[in-house]
C-alpha positions as CSV (number, residue, x, y, z in Angstrom):
1,M,4.5,24.7,0.2
2,V,3.3,25.3,-3.3
3,I,5.2,25.0,-6.5
4,N,4.1,27.6,-9.0
5,N,4.5,27.3,-12.8
6,Y,6.0,23.8,-12.5
7,S,6.0,21.7,-15.6
8,P,6.5,18.0,-14.9
9,P,9.3,16.3,-17.0
10,F,8.2,14.2,-19.9
11,R,8.2,10.6,-18.9
12,T,8.8,7.7,-21.2
13,S,8.8,4.0,-20.8
14,R,12.6,4.2,-20.5
15,N,12.2,5.8,-17.1
16,L,10.5,2.6,-15.8
17,Q,13.1,0.2,-17.2
18,L,15.4,-1.6,-14.9
19,D,18.7,0.2,-15.4
20,R,20.8,-2.7,-14.1
21,Q,19.8,-6.3,-13.7
22,P,22.0,-8.7,-11.8
23,T,22.7,-12.3,-12.9
24,L,24.0,-15.3,-11.0
25,E,27.7,-15.7,-10.5
26,D,29.7,-17.5,-13.1
27,G,29.8,-21.3,-12.6
28,D,27.0,-23.8,-12.4
29,G,24.5,-21.1,-11.6
30,K,23.2,-22.9,-8.5
31,L,25.2,-20.9,-5.9
32,P,23.3,-18.1,-4.2
33,R,24.4,-14.7,-5.2
34,Y,23.1,-13.1,-2.1
35,R,23.2,-14.2,1.5
36,E,20.7,-14.1,4.3
37,G,20.8,-10.8,6.1
38,E,22.4,-9.0,3.1
39,C,21.1,-5.6,2.2
40,V,20.1,-5.5,-1.5
41,E,17.8,-3.5,-3.8
42,Y,14.6,-5.0,-5.2
43,Y,12.7,-3.7,-8.3
44,S,9.1,-3.2,-7.4
45,T,6.9,-3.3,-10.5
46,T,4.0,-2.0,-8.4
47,Y,5.9,1.2,-7.6
48,A,8.1,1.1,-10.6
49,R,11.3,1.8,-8.7
50,W,14.1,0.1,-6.8
51,V,13.7,-0.2,-3.1
52,R,16.2,-1.1,-0.4
53,T,15.5,-4.3,1.5
54,T,17.1,-7.3,3.2
55,V,17.4,-10.9,2.2
56,T,15.6,-13.0,4.9
57,K,15.9,-16.5,3.2
58,V,17.5,-18.2,0.2
59,V,15.1,-20.6,-1.4
60,N,16.2,-23.4,-3.8
61,H,13.2,-25.1,-5.4
62,N,13.8,-27.6,-8.2
63,D,17.3,-26.1,-8.8
64,E,15.8,-22.6,-9.2
65,L,17.0,-20.0,-6.8
66,T,14.7,-17.3,-5.4
67,Y,14.9,-15.1,-2.4
68,D,12.6,-14.1,0.4
69,L,13.0,-10.4,1.0
70,E,11.4,-8.2,3.7
71,V,9.2,-6.7,1.0
72,K,8.7,-9.7,-1.3
73,S,8.5,-13.5,-1.1
74,N,10.1,-15.7,-3.7
75,A,11.7,-12.8,-5.5
76,R,13.6,-13.7,-8.7
77,T,17.2,-12.9,-9.1
78,N,16.7,-10.7,-12.2
79,R,14.8,-8.2,-9.9
80,I,17.5,-8.0,-7.2
81,R,20.8,-6.2,-7.3
82,A,23.5,-5.5,-4.8
83,L,23.6,-2.1,-3.2
84,S,25.7,0.4,-5.1
85,P,28.9,1.2,-3.1
86,R,27.8,4.8,-3.3
87,V,24.5,4.1,-1.4
88,S,25.7,1.1,0.7
89,G,25.6,3.2,3.8
90,K,29.3,2.5,4.7
91,G,31.0,5.5,6.2
92,D,34.4,6.6,7.3
93,D,36.4,4.7,9.9
94,D,34.5,6.3,12.7
95,G,31.3,4.9,11.3
96,E,29.8,8.2,10.1
97,T,29.1,9.2,6.5
98,R,30.9,12.4,5.6
99,E,30.1,12.5,1.9
100,E,28.4,15.7,0.9
101,T,26.1,16.4,-2.0
102,G,26.3,20.1,-2.5
103,E,23.9,21.8,-0.1
104,Y,22.6,18.3,1.0
105,R,24.6,15.6,2.8
106,V,24.1,11.9,2.7
107,N,21.6,10.8,5.4
108,D,20.0,14.2,5.5
109,G,16.2,14.1,6.0
110,V,14.4,16.1,3.3
111,R,11.0,16.7,1.8
112,Y,10.5,15.5,-1.8
113,Y,7.6,16.5,-4.1
114,S,6.3,13.3,-5.6
115,L,4.4,13.6,-8.9
116,T,3.1,10.1,-8.5
117,H,1.4,10.8,-5.2
118,D,0.9,14.6,-5.9
119,R,2.2,15.6,-2.5
120,W,5.3,16.2,-0.4
121,V,6.8,13.0,1.1
122,D,9.6,12.4,3.6
123,A,12.8,11.2,2.1
124,T,16.5,10.6,2.9
125,V,19.5,11.5,0.8
126,V,21.3,8.2,0.1
127,G,23.9,9.0,-2.6
128,L,25.5,11.4,-5.1
129,C,24.8,12.0,-8.8
130,D,27.3,13.1,-11.4
131,D,25.1,16.1,-12.2
132,P,25.2,18.5,-9.3
133,G,21.5,19.4,-9.9
134,Y,20.4,15.9,-8.8
135,V,20.8,13.6,-5.7
136,D,19.7,10.1,-5.0
137,L,16.9,9.7,-2.5
138,D,15.6,6.5,-0.9
139,V,12.3,7.2,-2.7
140,K,13.7,8.5,-6.0
141,R,16.8,8.0,-8.1
142,R,18.2,11.2,-9.6
143,A,15.8,13.5,-7.9
144,N,15.9,17.0,-9.1
145,K,16.9,19.4,-6.4
146,T,14.2,21.9,-7.4
147,K,11.7,19.4,-6.0
148,I,13.6,18.9,-2.7
149,R,13.2,21.0,0.5
150,R,15.0,20.8,3.8
151,K,13.1,19.6,6.9
152,N,13.8,18.9,10.6
153,W,14.0,15.1,10.3
154,S,12.0,12.8,12.4
155,P,10.7,9.3,11.6
156,A,7.4,9.4,9.8
157,D,4.5,8.8,12.2
158,E,2.7,5.6,11.7
159,V,-1.0,5.7,10.8
160,R,-3.3,6.1,13.8
161,L,-6.1,3.8,12.9
162,D,-8.0,4.6,16.0
163,D,-8.5,8.2,14.7
164,A,-9.7,7.1,11.3
165,V,-13.1,8.0,10.0
166,T,-15.5,5.1,10.1
167,P,-19.1,5.0,8.8
168,A,-20.6,4.8,12.3
169,R,-18.4,7.7,13.6
170,A,-19.3,9.7,10.5
171,R,-23.0,9.2,11.1
172,A,-22.6,10.0,14.8
173,A,-20.7,13.2,14.0
174,S,-23.4,14.3,11.6
175,G,-26.1,13.6,14.2
176,G,-28.0,11.3,11.9
177,S,-29.0,8.3,13.9
178,G,-31.9,7.2,11.7
179,S,-34.1,4.2,12.1
180,A,-33.6,0.6,11.0
181,R,-35.8,1.1,8.0
182,Q,-33.7,4.1,6.9
183,Q,-30.3,2.4,7.0
184,K,-27.9,3.5,4.3
185,P,-26.0,0.9,2.1
186,P,-23.0,-0.6,3.9
187,T,-20.0,1.8,3.6
188,A,-16.3,1.7,3.7
189,G,-14.3,2.6,6.8
190,L,-11.4,1.8,9.0
191,V,-11.8,0.2,12.4
192,S,-8.9,-0.5,14.8
193,R,-8.7,-4.1,15.9
194,K,-8.2,-2.7,19.4
195,R,-11.9,-1.7,19.3
196,L,-12.9,-5.2,18.0
197,T,-10.8,-7.4,20.4
198,M,-12.7,-8.5,23.5
199,P,-11.1,-7.7,26.8
200,G,-8.7,-10.4,28.0
201,R,-8.6,-12.1,24.6
202,N,-5.3,-13.0,23.0
203,S,-4.5,-10.3,20.4
204,S,-2.0,-12.4,18.5
205,S,-4.8,-13.8,16.4
206,F,-8.0,-12.3,14.9
207,N,-11.3,-13.8,13.9
208,P,-14.0,-11.3,12.8
209,N,-16.7,-13.7,14.0
210,D,-15.5,-13.1,17.6
211,C,-16.7,-9.5,17.3
212,F,-19.5,-10.1,14.8
213,S,-22.0,-7.6,16.3
214,L,-19.5,-4.8,16.7
215,L,-18.1,-5.3,13.2
216,V,-21.5,-5.4,11.6
217,T,-22.4,-2.2,13.4
218,E,-19.2,-0.4,12.2
219,L,-19.8,-1.5,8.6
220,G,-23.3,0.0,8.8
221,L,-25.1,-3.3,8.3
222,Q,-27.0,-3.5,11.6
223,G,-30.8,-3.3,11.7
224,S,-31.3,-4.3,8.1
225,G,-33.1,-7.5,8.9
226,D,-31.0,-9.4,6.4
227,I,-29.0,-12.6,7.1
228,I,-25.4,-11.7,7.5
229,S,-22.4,-14.0,7.7
230,I,-18.6,-13.7,7.6
231,T,-16.7,-16.5,5.9
232,S,-12.9,-16.9,5.5
233,M,-11.4,-17.0,2.0
234,R,-9.8,-20.3,1.2
235,G,-6.4,-20.9,-0.4
236,F,-3.7,-18.3,-1.0
237,T,-4.6,-14.9,0.3
238,G,-1.6,-12.9,-1.0
239,G,2.0,-12.8,0.3
240,M,1.5,-9.7,2.4
241,N,-2.0,-10.4,3.7
242,S,-2.7,-12.1,7.1
243,G,-6.3,-13.1,6.2
244,I,-9.3,-12.3,4.0
245,W,-13.0,-12.7,4.8
246,F,-16.1,-12.2,2.8
247,V,-19.2,-10.5,4.3
248,K,-22.3,-12.1,2.9
249,V,-25.8,-10.6,3.0
250,N,-28.5,-13.1,2.2
251,G,-25.9,-15.4,0.8
252,T,-24.4,-12.8,-1.6
253,N,-20.9,-11.4,-1.2
254,K,-21.2,-7.7,-0.4
255,L,-17.9,-6.8,1.3
256,C,-14.4,-8.2,1.7
257,L,-12.3,-7.7,4.8
258,K,-8.6,-7.8,4.2
259,L,-6.1,-8.2,7.1
260,V,-3.0,-6.0,6.3
261,S,-0.2,-4.5,8.4
262,A,0.4,-0.9,9.3
263,Q,4.0,-1.7,10.3
264,R,6.5,-0.7,7.7
265,K,8.3,-3.7,6.0
266,C,10.3,-1.2,3.9
267,A,11.0,2.4,4.9
268,Q,10.6,3.6,1.3
269,L,7.2,2.2,0.7
270,P,3.9,3.2,2.3
271,T,1.8,0.6,4.2
272,E,-1.5,-0.7,3.0
273,A,-3.2,1.2,5.9
274,G,-1.3,4.3,5.0
275,N,-2.4,4.1,1.4
276,Y,-6.0,3.6,2.4
277,T,-6.2,6.5,4.9
278,D,-4.3,8.8,2.5
279,L,-6.8,8.0,-0.3
280,A,-9.8,8.3,2.1
281,K,-8.7,11.8,3.1
282,R,-8.1,12.9,-0.5
283,Y,-11.2,11.1,-1.9
284,P,-13.9,11.1,0.7
285,Y,-16.4,9.4,-1.6
286,L,-14.3,6.2,-1.1
287,L,-16.1,5.9,2.2
288,S,-19.3,5.1,0.5
289,R,-20.2,2.1,-1.7
290,S,-22.7,4.2,-3.7
291,T,-22.2,7.5,-5.5
292,P,-25.4,9.4,-5.9
293,G,-26.6,9.5,-9.5
294,R,-23.7,7.5,-10.9
295,S,-23.0,3.8,-11.4
296,I,-19.4,3.0,-10.7
297,G,-17.9,0.2,-12.9
298,V,-14.3,-1.0,-12.7
299,P,-12.8,-2.6,-15.9
300,S,-10.4,-5.5,-15.1
301,E,-7.5,-3.9,-16.9
302,D,-7.6,-0.8,-14.7
303,L,-7.0,-2.9,-11.7
304,R,-3.8,-4.2,-13.2
305,R,-2.2,-0.8,-13.4
306,R,0.6,0.0,-11.1
307,R,0.1,1.7,-7.8
308,G,1.5,5.0,-9.1
309,A,-1.5,5.3,-11.5
310,L,-4.1,4.8,-8.8
311,D,-5.0,8.5,-8.5
312,R,-5.8,8.5,-12.2
313,F,-7.7,5.3,-11.9
314,I,-9.9,6.8,-9.1
315,S,-10.8,9.7,-11.3
316,R,-11.8,7.4,-14.1
317,A,-13.7,5.2,-11.7
318,L,-16.2,8.0,-11.0
319,Q,-17.4,7.9,-14.6
320,P,-19.6,5.0,-15.9
321,H,-17.4,2.3,-17.4
322,S,-17.9,-0.8,-19.4
323,D,-15.8,-4.0,-19.4
324,A,-14.2,-5.5,-22.4
325,G,-17.5,-7.0,-23.5
326,G,-19.3,-3.7,-23.4
327,K,-21.4,-4.6,-20.4
328,R,-21.5,-2.4,-17.4
329,R,-19.8,-4.0,-14.4
330,P,-21.9,-3.4,-11.2
331,V,-20.4,-2.4,-7.9
332,G,-19.2,-5.4,-5.9
333,R,-18.4,-7.7,-9.0
334,D,-15.0,-9.3,-8.8
335,S,-12.6,-8.0,-11.5
336,G,-10.0,-10.7,-11.6
337,S,-7.8,-11.8,-8.8
338,E,-6.5,-8.3,-8.1
339,G,-10.0,-6.8,-7.7
340,A,-11.7,-9.7,-5.9
341,C,-10.7,-8.6,-2.4
342,A,-10.4,-4.8,-2.8
343,R,-13.7,-4.2,-0.9
344,G,-12.2,-4.2,2.6
345,Q,-9.0,-4.1,4.6
346,L,-8.0,-5.0,8.1
347,A,-4.9,-3.1,9.2
348,D,-2.5,-4.3,11.8
349,T,-1.0,-1.7,14.1
350,G,1.2,-2.1,17.1
351,R,-2.0,-1.8,19.2
352,G,-4.1,-4.2,17.1
353,R,-5.6,-4.8,13.6
354,A,-8.4,-2.9,12.0
355,P,-10.9,-3.7,9.3
356,A,-11.9,-1.4,6.5
357,A,-14.0,-1.6,3.4
358,T,-13.1,0.2,0.2
359,L,-14.6,0.4,-3.3
360,S,-13.4,-2.3,-5.6
């Protein structure tokens, strides 16, 4: 479905402000405001919106209360709020929600056109608005009804990593086998851990060195005659990552493998694997570490932009860039902690985990 002559509304910083921030209950300030298992809303600065989630643990460290949520560890209280009664999901005595929103009803599955992602996304009506021209969706507060369409609701399919385009499969499909001396630079791609796990091996853990040969082949590094090694990243690897490994060629870091999950921790947010496959389909050049005739540089400040601006960042990344000091940043150079491990991903599906490599 295409929207013709649609002018996006003017957005200001006010749209991104937290419209309601909770505080601790009155008293000594040390009693937890929320309980384990309680459904709450958490404000994600990455996605610039409130998302519904569940408290998994209350943490009291040095008399400072934080909360472990399904979507965030050690979340501070000022970014958590109780569910509004209007969207708490409580229905009538028979357990069903009867509240209607004009032509849409609460819990209706719909399609919403996201300006951030520039595509139609699955959504659910979760509440009413005073203005009859708007409804609250799980992915957007006060969504304009002109950007909503009905759909036959079914849960969004998880990403099928086994069907993803990998460098080796892309070369096989094009019929270009080539010789060892004509090997192209290592490329990005997505590989299911199901393909990398040896038969009979316990799939609850993953070590890329156990499938070194296959992994090197999938990444397009085989036959180069170089010394290749895979080493694990030390220290903290991120709250949502299960592991990070660096692929070194002749002692130099060339790629980074990042173990992420394709299982949704929050229904409103896409998975890391979903983000990657979506971008790879929309921007095929992400599957290559080199862009013919151009040098891709990534300023550190661009990597600190929120996820909603990633499309604009990708467009800018295709043009030569300089860092703050005026020097061109070569491909593969770390750009702060947020860019250091953007070269590769390992995605965890119900069938296994899968490695991928993307442009930093």
